[in-house]
N, C-alpha and C positions, 0 to 999 in steps of 0.2 A: 692292576690286581687289587690294590688297596681301595680304590673307589668301589669296586665290586663288593668287597667284603663289608664296607661301610653300608652299602645299600642292603645287603643281606641282613646285617645286624639291625638296621632300622626296621626292616620288615618283621623281624622276630619280636621286636618290642612294641609294635603297633597295637593300639588298643582297639578292640572290636566294639564300636559304638552301638551295634545292633544286637549285642549279646543277650540282653534281657528279652527282646522280641523273639529272637531265635529260640530261647529257652521256653517262652510262652507257647510257641508253635510246637515244640517238641512235646511239652506237657499235654497239649491238646491232642496230639497224635497218639499218645500212650494212654489216654483215658483220664488225664488229670493228675494233679499232685496227690490227691486222695487215693489213687490207684497204686502208689509206690509204698512198699513196706521197707525197702532198703535201697540205698544208692551207693555206688562206688565208681571208681574209674581207674584205668591204667593209662599208659601213655597215649593210646589210640582208641580206647573203647570206653563208652559209657555203659556201666554194668548196673542193671536194675533188677530188683526182685519186685514183681508186681502181684497184686491180689488177683487180677484177671488179665491174662495174656490175650484174651479174645478181643479186648478193647484196642489193641495195638493196630494202627494203620501203617503197615510197612511201606506201602506205596507213597504215602504222604511223607514219611521220614526220609525216604530216598529222594523224593523231589526237593526236600529241604537241605539236601547235602550229605545225607548218610551214605557212606560207601556201601555198607551192607547192614542188614539187621539179622542177627542170629538168635533163634529161639533155642536156648540151651536145654530147657526142660519146661514143664507146665507153668512155672512161675518166674523163671529167670531168662532175661534177654540181654544181649550185648549189642549195642549200636556202635558201629565202627565209624568214627568221624575223623580219624587222624589226630593231629595235635590239638584240635579244639575240644576233645573229649573232657579233659580235665577242667577246662574253663566252664563247660556246661555243668559238670558235676558240682563244682564249687558253688555255683548259683543255685542249683537245685537243692544242694545240701543246706544252704542258708535258708531257703524257703521251707524246707522240711523241719528245721529247728527253730 
């Protein structure tokens, strides 16, 4: 049991070396960094306010690992990634600022 818990903890602290590339792909699929007017995240969702939702390629986002893409209204989307969402947000937020 202890060996299993150690493996789980190692998995939780593993660094995603592809994070920057994944964020680049996400940004391309949503119309670029310049299409974002606000970004946020919760535990499992990347929450974005976009200038133009029509630029979002939902199929591409799902092929890149999004569980679902929810169009909340004409400017807001939520991309469900699971626990990766906050990591994606942090990098996007750095690039916005």
